[in-house]
C-alpha positions as CSV (number, residue, x, y, z in Angstrom):
1,M,0.0,0.0,0.0
2,K,1.5,3.4,-1.1
3,L,0.2,6.3,0.9
4,F,1.8,8.7,-1.5
5,T,2.0,8.6,-5.3
6,S,4.5,10.0,-7.8
7,D,1.7,10.9,-10.1
8,R,1.7,14.7,-10.1
9,N,-1.5,14.9,-12.1
10,F,-3.3,13.2,-9.2
11,Y,-2.2,15.9,-6.8
12,R,-2.9,18.7,-9.3
13,K,-6.5,17.5,-9.9
14,T,-7.1,16.9,-6.2
15,I,-5.8,20.4,-5.2
16,R,-7.8,22.0,-8.0
17,L,-11.0,20.5,-6.6
18,A,-10.2,20.5,-2.9
19,V,-9.0,24.1,-2.5
20,P,-12.3,25.7,-3.6
21,I,-14.4,23.1,-1.7
22,T,-12.3,23.7,1.4
23,L,-12.7,27.5,1.0
24,Q,-16.5,27.0,0.6
25,C,-16.7,24.9,3.8
26,L,-14.5,27.5,5.6
27,I,-16.8,30.3,4.5
28,T,-19.9,28.3,5.6
29,T,-18.2,27.7,9.0
30,G,-17.3,31.3,9.2
31,V,-21.0,32.2,8.8
32,N,-21.9,29.8,11.6
33,M,-19.2,31.2,13.9
34,T,-20.1,34.8,13.3
35,D,-23.8,34.0,13.9
36,S,-22.9,32.1,17.1
37,I,-20.8,35.1,18.4
38,M,-23.5,37.6,17.6
39,V,-26.3,35.5,19.1
40,G,-24.0,34.6,22.1
41,S,-23.8,38.3,23.0
42,L,-27.5,38.1,23.7
43,G,-26.9,35.6,26.5
44,E,-26.7,31.9,27.1
45,A,-30.5,31.3,26.6
46,S,-30.4,32.7,23.1
47,L,-27.2,30.9,22.2
48,S,-28.5,27.6,23.4
49,A,-31.9,28.1,21.6
50,V,-30.3,28.9,18.2
51,S,-27.8,26.0,18.7
52,L,-30.5,23.5,19.4
53,A,-32.9,24.8,16.7
54,N,-30.1,24.4,14.2
55,Q,-29.6,20.8,15.3
56,F,-33.1,20.1,13.9
57,I,-32.4,22.1,10.8
58,N,-29.2,20.1,10.4
59,I,-31.2,16.9,10.0
60,F,-32.5,18.4,6.8
61,V,-29.1,19.7,5.8
62,F,-27.5,16.3,6.2
63,A,-30.3,14.7,4.3
64,C,-29.9,17.1,1.4
65,M,-26.2,16.8,1.5
66,G,-26.6,13.0,1.3
67,L,-29.0,13.5,-1.6
68,G,-26.6,15.8,-3.4
69,Q,-23.6,13.6,-2.8
70,G,-25.5,10.5,-3.8
71,A,-26.4,12.3,-7.0
72,S,-22.8,13.4,-7.5
73,I,-21.6,9.8,-7.3
74,L,-23.7,9.1,-10.4
75,S,-23.0,12.4,-12.2
76,A,-19.2,12.1,-11.7
77,R,-19.3,8.5,-13.1
78,F,-21.5,9.6,-16.1
79,W,-19.3,12.6,-16.6
80,G,-16.3,10.3,-16.8
81,M,-18.2,8.1,-19.3
82,G,-19.1,11.2,-21.4
83,D,-22.9,10.4,-21.0
84,K,-24.5,13.8,-20.7
85,D,-28.0,12.5,-21.2
86,A,-27.8,10.3,-18.1
87,L,-26.1,13.2,-16.3
88,K,-29.1,15.5,-17.0
89,R,-31.6,12.8,-16.0
90,T,-29.7,12.4,-12.7
91,I,-29.9,16.1,-12.0
92,S,-33.7,16.1,-12.6
93,I,-34.2,13.2,-10.3
94,S,-32.2,14.8,-7.5
95,F,-34.0,18.2,-7.8
96,K,-37.4,16.5,-7.5
97,Y,-36.4,14.6,-4.4
98,A,-34.8,17.7,-2.8
99,F,-38.0,19.8,-3.4
100,A,-40.2,17.1,-1.8
101,L,-38.0,16.8,1.2
102,S,-37.9,20.6,1.6
103,L,-41.7,20.8,1.7
104,V,-41.9,18.1,4.4
105,F,-39.5,20.0,6.7
106,T,-41.2,23.3,6.0
107,V,-44.6,22.0,7.1
108,V,-43.2,20.3,10.2
109,T,-41.3,23.3,11.4
110,L,-44.1,25.8,10.8
111,F,-46.7,23.7,12.7
112,M,-44.7,22.1,15.5
113,P,-41.9,24.5,16.5
114,E,-42.4,24.2,20.3
115,L,-42.6,20.4,20.1
116,I,-39.3,20.4,18.2
117,M,-37.6,22.5,20.8
118,R,-38.9,20.5,23.8
119,M,-37.3,17.4,22.3
120,Y,-34.0,18.9,23.2
121,I,-34.5,20.9,26.4
122,S,-37.3,21.8,28.9
123,D,-36.0,25.2,29.8
124,A,-38.9,27.6,29.1
125,D,-36.7,30.5,28.1
126,V,-34.6,28.5,25.7
127,V,-37.8,26.9,24.1
128,S,-39.4,30.3,23.7
129,E,-36.3,31.7,21.9
130,G,-36.1,28.7,19.7
131,V,-39.7,29.0,18.6
132,R,-39.1,32.6,17.6
133,Y,-36.0,31.6,15.6
134,F,-38.0,29.0,13.7
135,G,-40.5,31.7,12.6
136,F,-38.3,32.7,9.6
137,S,-36.0,29.6,9.5
138,A,-38.9,27.4,8.3
139,Y,-38.8,29.2,4.9
140,C,-35.1,28.4,4.3
141,Y,-35.5,24.8,3.5
142,I,-36.6,24.9,-0.2
143,F,-33.9,27.5,-1.2
144,W,-31.2,25.8,0.9
145,G,-32.0,22.2,-0.2
146,L,-32.0,22.9,-3.9
147,S,-28.8,25.0,-3.6
148,L,-27.0,22.2,-1.7
149,V,-27.9,19.6,-4.4
150,C,-27.0,22.1,-7.2
151,S,-23.6,22.7,-5.7
152,N,-22.8,19.0,-5.4
153,I,-23.8,18.4,-9.0
154,L,-21.5,21.3,-10.2
155,R,-18.6,20.0,-8.2
156,S,-19.0,16.5,-9.5
157,V,-18.2,17.7,-13.1
158,G,-15.3,19.8,-11.9
159,Q,-17.0,23.1,-11.7
160,V,-16.0,24.2,-8.2
161,R,-15.8,28.0,-8.6
162,V,-19.5,28.7,-8.9
163,P,-20.3,27.0,-5.5
164,L,-17.4,28.9,-4.0
165,Y,-18.7,32.3,-5.3
166,T,-22.2,31.6,-4.1
167,A,-20.8,30.7,-0.6
168,I,-18.9,34.0,-0.6
169,L,-22.2,35.8,-1.4
170,A,-24.0,33.9,1.3
171,F,-21.3,34.8,3.8
172,V,-21.2,38.5,3.1
173,S,-25.0,38.9,3.0
174,N,-25.7,36.6,6.0
175,V,-23.2,38.3,8.3
176,G,-24.2,41.8,7.2
177,L,-27.9,41.2,7.4
178,N,-27.7,39.4,10.7
179,Y,-25.7,42.3,12.2
180,I,-28.4,44.7,11.0
181,F,-31.4,42.7,12.2
182,I,-30.0,41.2,15.4
183,F,-28.8,44.5,16.8
184,G,-31.2,46.9,15.1
185,K,-28.7,48.8,12.9
186,L,-29.4,51.1,9.9
187,G,-33.0,51.9,11.0
188,S,-34.0,48.3,11.5
189,P,-35.7,47.3,14.8
190,K,-33.6,45.2,17.2
191,M,-34.9,41.7,16.5
192,G,-32.5,39.4,18.4
193,V,-32.7,35.7,17.4
194,V,-35.5,36.5,14.9
195,G,-33.1,38.8,13.1
196,A,-30.6,36.0,12.9
197,A,-33.2,33.8,11.2
198,L,-34.4,36.6,8.8
199,G,-30.8,37.4,7.7
200,T,-30.2,33.7,7.0
201,L,-33.4,33.4,5.0
202,I,-32.5,36.3,2.7
203,A,-29.0,35.0,2.3
204,R,-30.3,31.6,1.3
205,I,-32.6,33.1,-1.3
206,L,-29.7,35.0,-2.9
207,E,-27.6,31.9,-2.9
208,F,-30.3,29.9,-4.6
209,G,-30.9,32.6,-7.2
210,V,-27.2,32.7,-8.2
211,S,-26.7,28.9,-8.3
212,F,-29.8,28.2,-10.4
213,G,-29.3,31.3,-12.6
214,Y,-25.8,29.9,-13.5
215,L,-27.0,26.4,-14.1
216,F,-30.0,27.3,-16.3
217,F,-28.6,30.3,-18.2
218,A,-24.8,30.5,-18.1
219,D,-23.4,26.9,-17.9
220,R,-21.9,25.6,-21.1
221,S,-20.6,22.2,-19.9
222,I,-23.7,20.3,-18.7
223,R,-26.2,22.5,-20.7
224,Y,-29.0,21.7,-18.3
225,R,-32.1,23.8,-19.1
226,F,-35.7,24.3,-17.7
227,Q,-37.2,21.7,-20.1
228,D,-34.7,19.1,-18.8
229,I,-36.6,19.0,-15.5
230,L,-39.3,17.0,-17.3
231,L,-36.9,14.3,-18.7
232,R,-38.1,10.8,-18.1
233,S,-35.9,8.9,-15.7
234,G,-36.5,5.3,-16.9
235,H,-34.1,2.7,-15.6
236,L,-31.9,5.5,-14.0
237,N,-34.5,5.9,-11.2
238,K,-33.6,2.4,-10.0
239,E,-29.9,3.1,-10.3
240,F,-30.3,6.4,-8.5
241,F,-32.3,4.7,-5.7
242,K,-29.7,1.9,-5.4
243,V,-26.7,4.3,-5.2
244,A,-28.1,7.5,-3.7
245,F,-30.7,6.3,-1.3
246,P,-28.1,4.6,1.1
247,V,-26.2,7.9,1.1
248,V,-29.3,9.9,2.1
249,V,-30.0,7.3,4.8
250,S,-26.4,7.5,6.0
251,D,-26.3,11.3,6.2
252,S,-29.8,11.6,7.6
253,L,-28.8,9.1,10.3
254,Q,-25.8,11.3,11.0
255,G,-28.1,14.2,11.3
256,F,-30.5,12.3,13.6
257,G,-27.5,11.0,15.6
258,N,-26.2,14.6,16.1
259,N,-29.7,15.5,17.3
260,F,-29.7,12.6,19.8
261,I,-26.3,13.8,20.9
262,A,-27.8,17.3,21.3
263,M,-30.6,15.8,23.4
264,I,-28.0,14.1,25.6
265,T,-26.2,17.4,26.1
266,G,-29.5,19.0,27.0
267,Q,-29.9,16.3,29.7
268,I,-26.5,17.1,31.0
269,G,-27.3,20.8,31.5
270,S,-27.5,24.2,29.9
271,Q,-23.8,25.0,30.7
272,F,-22.8,21.9,28.7
273,V,-25.2,22.9,25.9
274,A,-23.6,26.4,25.7
275,A,-20.1,24.9,25.8
276,Y,-20.9,22.3,23.2
277,S,-22.4,24.9,20.8
278,I,-19.1,26.8,20.9
279,T,-17.2,23.7,20.1
280,T,-19.6,22.8,17.3
281,V,-18.2,25.7,15.2
282,T,-14.7,24.6,16.1
283,Q,-15.4,21.1,15.0
284,Q,-16.6,22.4,11.6
285,M,-13.5,24.6,11.3
286,S,-11.2,21.7,12.1
287,T,-12.7,19.5,9.4
288,V,-13.0,22.0,6.5
289,L,-9.8,20.7,4.9
290,T,-10.9,17.1,5.4
291,Q,-14.2,17.9,3.8
292,G,-12.4,19.4,0.8
293,V,-10.2,16.4,0.3
294,A,-13.1,14.0,1.0
295,Q,-15.4,15.5,-1.6
296,S,-12.7,15.9,-4.1
297,S,-11.7,12.3,-3.7
298,S,-15.3,11.2,-4.5
299,V,-15.1,13.2,-7.7
300,V,-11.6,12.0,-8.7
301,I,-12.4,8.3,-8.0
302,G,-15.7,8.6,-9.9
303,H,-14.1,10.2,-13.0
304,T,-11.4,7.5,-12.9
305,L,-13.9,4.6,-12.6
306,G,-16.0,6.2,-15.3
307,G,-13.0,5.8,-17.6
308,E,-12.9,2.1,-16.6
309,S,-9.5,2.3,-14.9
310,V,-10.0,0.3,-11.7
311,K,-6.4,-0.3,-10.9
312,K,-5.6,3.4,-11.1
313,A,-8.6,4.2,-8.9
314,K,-7.3,1.8,-6.2
315,E,-3.9,3.5,-6.3
316,E,-5.6,6.9,-5.9
317,A,-7.6,5.6,-3.0
318,D,-4.4,4.6,-1.2
319,A,-2.9,8.1,-1.8
320,F,-6.0,9.7,-0.4
321,I,-5.4,7.8,2.9
322,G,-2.0,9.5,3.1
323,L,-3.6,12.9,2.6
324,G,-6.1,12.0,5.4
325,L,-3.2,11.4,7.8
326,V,-1.7,14.7,7.0
327,V,-4.9,16.8,7.3
328,G,-5.8,15.0,10.5
329,I,-2.6,16.0,12.2
330,I,-2.9,19.6,10.9
331,A,-6.5,19.8,12.2
332,A,-5.6,18.5,15.6
333,G,-2.8,21.0,15.9
334,L,-5.0,23.9,14.9
335,I,-7.7,23.0,17.5
336,L,-5.1,23.0,20.3
337,I,-3.7,26.3,19.2
338,L,-7.0,28.1,18.6
339,S,-9.2,26.7,21.4
340,G,-8.2,29.3,24.0
341,P,-8.7,32.4,21.9
342,I,-12.0,31.1,20.5
343,I,-13.5,30.3,23.9
344,S,-12.4,33.7,25.2
345,V,-14.6,35.7,22.8
346,Y,-17.8,34.3,24.3
347,N,-19.8,35.9,27.1
348,I,-20.0,32.7,29.3
349,T,-19.3,31.8,32.9
350,D,-15.9,30.3,34.0
351,S,-17.4,26.9,34.6
352,T,-18.8,26.8,31.1
353,K,-15.4,27.9,29.8
354,E,-13.8,25.0,31.6
355,I,-16.2,22.5,30.0
356,A,-15.6,24.0,26.6
357,Q,-11.8,23.6,27.0
358,Q,-12.2,19.9,27.9
359,L,-14.4,19.4,24.8
360,M,-11.7,21.1,22.7
361,Y,-9.1,18.6,23.9
362,A,-11.4,15.7,23.1
363,I,-12.2,17.1,19.6
364,A,-8.4,17.3,18.9
365,F,-8.1,13.6,19.7
366,I,-11.1,12.4,17.7
367,V,-10.3,14.5,14.6
368,L,-7.3,12.3,13.9
369,F,-9.6,9.4,13.3
370,R,-12.3,11.6,11.7
371,A,-10.0,12.8,9.0
372,I,-9.3,9.3,7.6
373,N,-12.9,8.2,8.3
374,S,-14.4,11.1,6.4
375,I,-12.1,10.6,3.4
376,L,-13.1,7.0,3.3
377,T,-16.9,7.2,4.0
378,K,-17.6,10.6,2.3
379,G,-15.1,10.3,-0.5
380,V,-13.3,7.2,-1.7
381,L,-15.8,4.4,-0.9
382,R,-18.7,6.6,-2.0
383,G,-17.0,7.4,-5.2
384,G,-16.6,3.7,-5.8
385,G,-20.4,3.2,-5.3
386,D,-20.1,1.2,-2.1
387,T,-23.0,3.1,-0.5
388,R,-24.9,0.2,1.0
389,F,-21.9,-0.9,3.1
390,L,-21.4,2.6,4.4
391,M,-25.1,2.8,5.3
392,V,-24.8,-0.3,7.4
393,A,-21.6,0.9,9.1
394,D,-23.3,4.2,10.0
395,I,-26.3,2.5,11.5
396,I,-24.3,0.0,13.6
397,F,-21.7,2.3,15.1
398,L,-23.8,5.4,15.6
399,W,-26.8,3.8,17.2
400,V,-25.2,0.8,18.9
401,A,-22.1,2.5,20.2
402,S,-22.1,6.3,20.2
403,V,-25.6,7.2,21.4
404,P,-25.9,4.6,24.3
405,L,-22.3,5.1,25.4
406,G,-22.7,8.9,25.3
407,Y,-25.9,8.7,27.4
408,L,-24.2,6.4,29.9
409,T,-21.1,8.5,30.4
410,G,-22.6,11.9,30.1
411,V,-26.0,11.6,31.9
412,V,-25.9,8.4,34.0
413,L,-22.3,8.5,35.2
414,A,-21.8,12.3,34.9
415,A,-18.3,11.7,33.6
416,P,-16.0,14.7,32.7
417,A,-16.7,16.5,29.5
418,F,-13.6,14.9,27.8
419,V,-14.8,11.4,28.5
420,A,-18.4,12.1,27.6
421,Y,-17.4,13.6,24.2
422,C,-15.1,10.7,23.3
423,A,-17.9,8.3,24.1
424,L,-20.3,10.3,21.9
425,R,-17.9,10.1,19.0
426,I,-16.6,6.6,19.4
427,D,-18.2,5.8,16.1
428,E,-15.5,7.8,14.3
429,I,-12.8,5.4,15.6
430,L,-14.7,2.2,14.9
431,K,-15.8,3.2,11.4
432,C,-12.2,4.3,10.6
433,I,-11.0,0.8,11.4
434,L,-13.8,-1.0,9.5
435,C,-13.7,1.2,6.4
436,F,-9.9,0.9,6.1
437,T,-10.4,-2.9,6.1
438,R,-13.1,-2.6,3.4
439,L,-10.7,-0.5,1.3
440,R,-8.0,-3.1,1.5
441,S,-10.5,-5.8,0.4
442,G,-11.1,-4.1,-2.9
443,K,-14.8,-4.9,-2.7
444,W,-15.8,-1.2,-2.7
445,V,-15.6,-0.7,-6.5
446,K,-19.2,-1.1,-7.9
447,K,-20.5,-1.0,-11.4
448,I,-22.9,1.9,-12.3
449,S,-25.0,1.8,-15.5
450,A,-27.3,4.3,-17.2
451,E,-29.2,1.6,-19.1
């Protein structure tokens, strides 16, 4: 097994894809961090409410990311084959599913906001703030869901700049509008958490408009147009379901798992919730490079297999493991360096700061495994079409290991924050070992057909 390759074209292609994707992830994380800091200045109740409300919203985000990445597995393979008709039909299928999923979440959030919040915490002040936040957030789903799928499709054919530019637009508009609406600037009333939701909604609408404006009117590679939405799916519907559905299930389960983890943190106490919400942004920051490499690896492997070069794909897979080791070490180092300054900017008590610091140390440890695990599960193995295996691995380790062990250590035993977090994320270690074994077996390469 060669963890590094002498093929310079491999690294050039990976960097060309990974850098814009990483920047996009970093910008998205920057938006979340800025929102967290702004809302955190309103007090721990507001911070906890927005953090927990976003846990529910993240179920939708993970599902749409799974849908988009499932679609990108097919589109990258078809792009490698040069089959644009199958590529267009794949896009149409993914948009229809994304729209249907968005409608479901919109209805649930509009009609049951208080019930959603009480799933996480019973504190009346936190629940009230969360309900207010959902007032505008409920309308984000359709715009956000379609944009997420569109971005994944564009990246799968090597077009990484447009998703990056739309992320920059979302960052600038979201931060600016949130500042105006939260604190009542430029003649706007001071809206608090409602202002954060309104700013995010407007930013998502702008992001959607640019993404779809480019896809329908400016793109010259795919040439997907309005009339293509009505293309018949035929056999491809079955292939889409076979490949993409397990990805949707895997990512949705991850979203649900994160929600159960949020519920467990709510059982531990409001201080732990506030501390955990601070580290959530840090976790995202520490994994942006990993996400960039992981998503680029899925595209690279898909293109290579589309050209029917299985041997080359396996060599590239080994090289991606080497990259995972490097980015994991870098991420752990950054967490240890930046944890203190990040915690210090929040208006929280000393005991909450101590909990947050323990969580930071735990994240630095887990991220070493998460880097390799993400590149395997979200990149290489998915690019090979081995999505059913990954779905089973997610179900087993998340629900049989992480959730029960997290509850036992955090709630029942009241273990220190470091131990509780490591128990909650034990699935990262277990999946890393299992998926590495799967990679070495060679069984992860699957055939995908448009006929």
